[in-house]
Structures are given as C-alpha cells and as structure tokens.
C-alpha positions in Angstrom: 0.0 0.0 0.0 1.2 3.5 -0.9 -0.1 6.3 1.3 0.0 10.1 1.0 0.0 11.7 4.5 -1.2 15.2 4.2 -0.7 17.3 7.4 -0.4 20.9 8.7 3.2 20.4 9.8 2.3 21.2 13.4 3.0 19.0 16.4 0.0 16.8 17.2 0.3 13.7 19.3 -2.3 11.7 17.3 -0.9 12.6 13.9 2.7 12.2 15.0 2.0 8.7 16.4 0.1 7.6 13.3 2.8 8.9 10.9 5.6 7.3 12.9 3.8 4.0 12.7 3.0 4.2 9.0 6.5 5.3 8.1 8.1 2.5 10.2 5.7 0.0 8.6 5.8 1.2 5.0 9.0 3.0 4.6 9.0 5.3 1.5 5.5 4.0 0.6 4.3 6.5 3.2 4.9 10.0 1.8 4.5 13.0 4.1 3.4 16.3 2.4 4.9 18.7 3.3 7.9 17.2 5.1 6.8 16.5 8.7 9.8 18.4 10.1 9.4 17.6 13.8 9.4 13.9 13.2 12.9 13.7 11.7 16.3 13.3 13.4 18.2 15.3 14.3 15.6 17.5 16.0 17.0 21.1 16.1 16.7 23.1 19.3 14.6 25.7 17.5 12.0 23.1 16.5 12.1 21.3 19.8 11.4 24.4 21.8 8.2 24.9 19.8 6.8 21.5 20.6 4.5 20.9 23.5 5.8 18.5 26.2 9.5 19.3 25.5 9.3 17.1 22.3 9.4 13.9 24.4 8.5 10.4 23.2 7.3 10.9 19.6 9.5 13.5 17.9 12.9 13.5 16.2 13.0 9.7 15.8 12.8 9.1 12.0 15.6 9.1 9.5 15.1 11.0 6.3 14.7 9.0 3.1 16.5 11.0 0.4 14.5 9.8 -2.6 11.3 11.2 -1.0 12.3 14.8 -1.6 11.2 14.7 -5.3 8.0 12.9 -4.4 7.0 15.7 -2.0 7.8 18.4 -4.5 5.9 17.1 -7.5 3.2 15.2 -5.8 0.2 17.5 -6.3 0.3 17.9 -10.1 2.0 14.8 -11.3 1.8 11.9 -8.9 -1.5 12.3 -7.1 -3.2 9.2 -8.6 -0.3 6.9 -7.7 -1.5 6.4 -4.1 -3.8 3.8 -2.7 -4.8 5.9 0.3 -4.9 9.6 1.2 -4.8 10.7 4.9 -5.9 14.1 6.0 -4.1 14.3 9.4 -6.2 17.1 11.0 -9.5 17.9 9.3 -10.1 21.0 11.4 -6.9 22.6 10.1 -7.0 21.1 6.7 -10.5 21.3 5.4 -9.4 23.4 2.4 -6.9 20.6 1.5 -9.6 18.1 1.8 -11.9 20.0 -0.6 -9.1 20.2 -3.2 -8.4 16.5 -2.7 -12.0 15.2 -2.9 -12.4 16.9 -6.3 -9.6 14.9 -7.9 -9.5 11.5 -6.2 -12.2 9.1 -5.1 -13.6 9.9 -1.6 -13.5 6.1 -0.9 -9.7 6.4 -0.8 -9.6 9.3 1.7 -9.1 8.9 5.4 -9.9 11.9 7.7 -8.4 12.2 11.1 -10.1 14.3 13.8 -7.6 14.7 16.7 -9.8 17.3 18.5 -10.4 17.1 22.3 -14.0 18.0 21.5 -16.7 15.4 20.9 -18.3 17.5 18.2 -18.1 16.2 14.7 -16.6 18.2 11.9 -17.5 20.9 10.8 -19.9 21.8 13.6 -17.7 23.2 16.4 -19.7 26.3 16.9 -21.6 28.9 14.8 -19.4 31.9 15.7 -17.3 31.6 12.5 -17.9 32.3 8.9 -21.2 30.7 8.0 -20.2 30.4 4.3 -17.2 28.4 5.3 -19.3 26.2 7.6 -21.7 25.5 4.7 -18.9 24.7 2.3 -17.3 22.3 4.8 -20.7 20.6 5.3 -21.5 20.5 1.6 -18.3 18.7 0.7 -18.3 16.4 3.7 -21.9 15.3 4.2 -22.2 12.6 1.6 -18.6 11.7 1.0 -17.6 8.0 1.4 -14.6 8.9 3.4 -13.4 7.1 6.5 -13.7 9.4 9.5 -11.4 8.5 12.5 -12.0 10.4 15.7 -10.4 10.2 19.1 -13.1 11.7 21.3 -16.3 10.1 20.0 -19.7 11.6 20.9 -22.0 9.7 23.1 -25.1 9.2 21.0 -27.3 8.9 24.1 -26.3 12.3 25.5 -26.7 15.9 24.2 -25.2 19.0 25.8 -27.6 21.7 26.7 -27.8 25.5 26.5 -26.0 27.3 23.7 -24.2 24.1 22.6 -27.4 22.2 21.9 -27.8 23.0 18.2 -24.2 22.3 17.0 -24.1 19.1 19.0 -27.5 17.9 17.6 -26.4 18.6 14.1 -23.0 17.0 14.4 -24.4 13.9 16.0 -27.5 13.3 14.0 -27.4 15.0 10.7 -24.0 14.0 9.4 -24.5 10.6 7.6 -21.0 9.1 8.2 -19.6 6.3 10.3 -17.1 7.3 12.9 -14.1 5.0 13.5 -12.2 5.1 16.8 -8.6 6.1 17.0 -6.1 6.7 19.8 -2.7 8.0 20.8 0.2 5.6 20.5 3.8 5.3 21.5 6.9 4.1 19.6 7.9 0.6 20.4 11.5 1.7 21.2 10.2 3.8 24.0 9.0 0.8 26.0 11.3 -0.2 28.9 10.7 -3.3 31.0 11.3 -2.6 34.6 11.4 -5.1 37.5 9.3 -4.3 40.5 12.6 -4.6 42.5 13.8 -1.5 40.7 11.0 0.6 42.1 11.6 2.9 45.1 8.4 5.0 45.4 4.6 4.7 45.1 3.8 7.6 42.7 5.5 9.5 39.9 6.6 13.0 40.8 4.1 14.7 38.4 0.5 14.5 39.6 -2.4 15.7 37.5 -5.1 15.1 40.1 -5.0 18.0 42.6 -7.0 16.1 45.2 -4.3 13.4 45.3 -1.4 15.9 45.0 -2.5 17.7 48.1 -1.7 14.6 50.1 1.8 14.1 48.5 4.4 16.6 49.8 7.1 15.8 47.2 4.8 15.9 44.1 4.5 18.4 41.3 1.0 19.4 40.2 0.3 20.6 36.6 -3.1 22.4 36.3 -5.2 21.9 33.2 -4.3 24.3 30.4 -0.9 25.3 31.7 2.3 24.1 30.0 4.4 23.5 33.1 7.1 20.9 33.0 8.9 19.3 35.9 11.4 17.6 33.6 13.5 19.1 30.8 15.3 15.8 30.0 13.4 12.9 28.6 15.6 10.2 30.2 15.1 11.8 33.7 11.3 11.9 33.1 11.3 8.2 32.1 13.5 7.3 35.1 11.1 8.9 37.5 8.3 6.8 36.0 10.3 3.7 36.1 11.1 4.2 39.8 7.3 4.5 40.6 4.8 1.8 41.1 1.8 3.9 40.0 1.1 6.8 37.8 -1.9 9.1 38.4 -3.9 10.2 35.3 -7.2 11.8 34.6 -9.4 13.2 31.8 -7.9 16.6 30.9 -9.2 18.4 27.8 -10.0 15.0 26.4 -9.9 11.4 27.8 -6.8 10.3 25.8 -3.4 11.6 26.7 0.2 10.7 25.8 0.8 10.5 29.6 -1.2 7.2 29.8 1.2 5.5 27.3 4.4 7.0 28.7 3.5 5.8 32.1 2.6 2.3 31.0 5.7 2.1 28.7 7.9 2.7 31.7 6.3 0.4 34.1 3.9 2.6 36.1 0.5 1.0 36.6 -2.2 3.6 35.7 -4.5 5.0 38.4 -7.2 6.6 36.3 -9.8 8.9 37.9 -13.4 8.6 36.8 -12.6 6.4 33.8 -16.0 4.8 34.1 -17.5 8.1 32.9 -15.8 7.8 29.5 -17.8 6.8 26.4 -16.6 3.3 25.7 -15.9 4.2 22.1 -13.6 7.1 23.0 -9.8 6.5 23.5 -8.0 5.2 25.4 -9.2 1.7 24.6 -8.6 -1.6 26.4 -8.1 -0.3 29.9 -9.9 -2.3 32.5 -9.4 -3.5 36.1 -6.8 -6.1 35.0 -4.4 -3.4 33.9 -5.5 -0.2 35.6 -6.8 1.1 38.9 -10.1 2.9 38.6 -10.9 5.4 41.3 -13.2 8.4 41.9 -11.6 10.2 44.9 -8.4 10.4 46.8 -9.8 8.3 49.6 -11.1 5.7 47.2 -7.6 5.4 45.6 -5.9 5.0 49.0 -8.3 2.2 49.9 -7.8 0.4 46.6 -4.0 0.6 46.7 -3.8 -0.6 50.3 -5.8 -3.7 49.3 -3.4 -4.8 46.5 -1.1 -7.6 47.4 2.5 -7.9 45.9 1.3 -10.7 43.6 -1.7 -8.7 42.4 0.6 -5.8 41.7 2.9 -8.0 39.6 -0.1 -9.1 37.5 -1.2 -5.5 37.1 2.3 -4.6 35.9 2.5 -7.4 33.5 -0.9 -6.5 32.0 0.1 -2.9 31.8 3.0 -3.8 29.5 0.7 -6.0 27.4 -1.7 -3.0 27.1 1.0 -0.6 25.9 2.4 -3.1 23.4 -1.0 -3.3 21.9 -0.9 0.5 21.5 2.5 1.1 19.8 2.6 3.4 16.8 3.0 0.3 14.5 0.0 -1.3 16.1 -2.0 1.8 15.4 -0.9 2.0 11.8 -1.8 -1.7 11.2 -5.2 -1.2 12.8 -6.0 1.7 10.6 -4.9 -0.1 7.4 -7.0 -3.1 8.4 -10.1 -1.0 8.8 -9.8 0.5 5.3 
C-alpha cells in the first residue's frame, strides 16, 4: 500500500504517532506532504522548543529518506493518482486541502483524522465563525464516502444543553457518516521493561489530580491548560516513572493523553480517575481492572491501593505492559490499514 500523508506540519500527538507507525511500517511508501519536520532526526533546538511537552517520546525519531524529496515536490500535479490511500491528518486545520483532494480523487480512498479534544463532529464546532465556510465544509463532507477517524467520540445517548445544543445535535444526528475510533500511541523503542525490585516509590513526581497531589508533599501538580514541565530531560522523566509503582492520570481536555502511554511504557500502573464516565468508544481503549486502577476520589484510591497484594501488583504490571504493546505506533498503523 502507498499512502499520501497530508498534514499541517504542526505538532499533534495523534498525527505524530500515526505517521511514525506508518513510516516505520511502510518506509518510503508513506509520503508526508509537506515534510513533517518535527518527526525527523536530528531535531534542532529551535524546532524542539516549539513542541508541547518538550518534544518527548514521539518526535525526532525518524531518518530522512533522500529519494522522497522529489515525491514531495511534484506530488500534487504529477503523482496524485499513484496512491492507494490519502490521509488528512487534521480535518479541522486542513479542510481546504480536503476539498481540493476530494475533487480529484475518489472519496473512498480518503481517510480523515479528527484529533480534537471536543466530541463535536466536523464541521460543527460552533456557529461563531464564517457561515459560508461552515456551509462549504458541510457540503463537501456530508455525503462523501470517506473514513472518518475520531479520538473523542460523541455519546449518541447524550446531548449537551444550552447554547451548545444545536451544533451538538447537528454534528451527532445530521452527518451521515460512520465514525471510526482512533487513539494515541507510543513508539515501540520507548517501551522499557522494569522489574518491581527497581521501584523505590509509590507515585510519579508529576501528579495531575489536585486532590491526590494535596496529600503528597514531594509531588508536582500541573493544572489543566498550563504548559508547566517538571522535567526538561526525557531520560530523567522516564527514570522517574520507572522508579514509581503507580502513575496518576485523569481526563484533561480529552480522555486520551500521551501520559497514559508514557507511564505504561515505563512500568507505572495507571490509576485513572473517573474512567467509568468515559464513552466506551472514545480513547483510550482496552483499559480495565486487570491493567488499571479505577478510582473516583483520593480516599477511594488509597483504599484500593492498600488492598493490593504484591502478587496482584505483579499481575497488574504485566498486564500494563501488554496493554501498551497493543498501543504502539506500529500497532496503530496496522489497525487503521486493516479498517480501510
């Protein structure tokens, strides 16, 4: 299979993981247009400083393939029909590219990725923008036989109320397309198996649940919406996780988060607050009580952790690694290809 990966050349965990997996799997049969600068090694300091999360985990890992330079340059007007599949990596930022593409290739060969934290379906985010643009997006999107992959999938049994009622109703019920689930992922080379004997503390230093953090004197809390970082070195960040038995995680802007995968890849069993409130179709997928601690309050978490025996923890840790292996970038790429 030959894939054209069209993207906005901006850091995005979902697109980055998918592209890394497709390029690793397909080599030069996955062509990025334009060059996905932040994905290639070496990653310059100037580029790194612009990437959220200090460019940890997903970025600067791929080697350039020299013969791809000409493919990128000539692709639009000479080679567009050579591909089996066309991926629009972020429909919210690339709807104009989508409209150009759907006019010249079959919509059945187009895959659209929606990495938004919102459950609203494209193009109905709100009605505060240009209504002509909204109509054009809807017109070219409503009957297309594209494959639409979304991370935060709307719950069809629930509607938001108030001013958001109309766009939610339209996005959920008036757009005749099937939504396919998709999730974040992590490169296989970032998985490090750690023995329980190596662990020296209960929790990671970074805590994203303020209720839990208030009871941990040595922790570092990161409020939602603030780009604060405790670690500036990736290896130090990973080492902190590897030394920890558990990693606290919660829903932030969306349910899925790269943190889940980084913690699991470095041997910290996830403690996930209010995970039972998540729509089952939304990412992350595959977390259950065999590989994750569900909790709804700090006290509830304390009670659950105190009841876990050493043998039960070993089983949780083993299943944590199984879960993250199922969510590598290559696993994500294979899953998407198999669904086409």
